[in-house]
Phi, psi and omega in degrees: 000133184208144175290129177084222191281130175247147179205135180291353173297342178271045179071101181277181182255096186285146177259021180116191178236160175210138170292144181239135181237157174293159184298331182273359183290138177245333177263104187264037173286148183306328181294341180264001181291145176283316178216160169249106192249136168297146178234147180235128174266113188229163179269179185294332184260007184299314185298321179292318180293322181278352181071028181268126183277134172271123181280334181199154175078208187230166171273180179285159177233174178293346179276351179275078183250182180294342180268356181254166179303145181290130181230165179204156171247132181244163177268174186297323180296319177298314182299318182292322183285322186266326187240356176091338180195165178292312183293330181282354183273331184297134179081001180265164181245153167220167183245148176266183180306318185272008179090359179297131178271130181246127177270128179280117180251350181200157177231124181258162177294158176290159180208190174253123190240326185236348180185153184288335184257011183289154170285161180306131181250141170285127186225146176237148175241132180241148180296133181293335178287342176262349180222070184298151182224156179277348176229147184222139174254124182261118178262122182241128176254125184208150175273353181277162176296126180303327180293331177275331182281331184306309180300323180293320178294316180299318180296318180296320180289325177296327178292328177286318182205104182299333182267008184287122176289132186229132172232121181243129176211147177296143180295332182277356177296300176300326180295322180298321178293316181295326184270355183300311180300306178301322180294316179294322178295318179296316179298315180297316179295325178296315179297315178297323178296318179296316178298319178297319179296319179297317179295321179296314181296319179298317180295316180296317179299314180296317179296317180293318180297319179294316181298317180291320182297327179286346183245018183300316182295317178300317180295321178297319179296317180301315182292319181296328180278359173105007177294139180285161186296328179297317179295318180295321180295317178297322178294320181291327183273347188305302184294313178302321181290326176295318177295323178296318179296318179296318178295322179295319179297317178296319179295324179295319178296314179295324178296320178296323179290332184271348185293330178294323176293318180299323182296334179277344185261314188258130181299128177067014171282133182242141177298143176057041176290112186297325181294315180295313182297316179296320179298318180295315181298315181295314181298312180292326177297317179295315179297318179295320179296318178297318182295329178273332183291321185298309179298322181295316179295323180295320179293320182287343180280349180279146179300130180305327180296325178289320179298323182291338178277349182291137176272000000 
């Protein structure tokens, strides 16, 4: 139970695993299985309550009972591995361990089922009316505070069966524990990144200011001889910008080497993420340009006659 959006991507409640075979398979030994897939026994409204999008087909209905043909909803990873595509999975059959044929009536989006850092898993969902269980997990989607909704849910269940054991907890409770490590790692890396950027800007600013200060007399002569400010500015910025480019290239190479380590620390961080790398390069380039631009502009704002007197 969780306030707002619920999704089984936040670690669902698996009903076990099963080897999956193609419909034409006759030898159902585990070595011949196409995949070993987690399975979830869910009701007709589970996908809506969990906020899981169906990419194709339909969800279960009240007519999917033990007396009707066996049906299932699979996720996109399952569809791609067994049938080659999402659209090609609808209306097709696959077999379970015991040889039961399952008709695919829907394909759901991929999610996180057993761990936050897992690779995409092929997963199947079966109607709970075709696979009854002695224990049930009730997923409730609500805009109300879970702490206020809990007593009402408990009261309703007690009216159905006073002796029914009930455990109610917010869905984001276990998630908060699981995400604590990645969140703290992300926060720490963010703080270190800001400090690193500040040190970089300070270093670039100091280097540019020193470089310009050593060339004040030269810059004064250029201006006195009639060079326009744009040419003088490019001359003043040339060496600092070359050093900035070399440092950025070295940092990019080191960053690529460090991304594999980052992927193990931060949830959903991927090695060689082009968006992240491009963002870092652009951000540091802008900061470096500002840091070199300020000393050069400050020097050019001084009267050339004063610059010519500088030793």
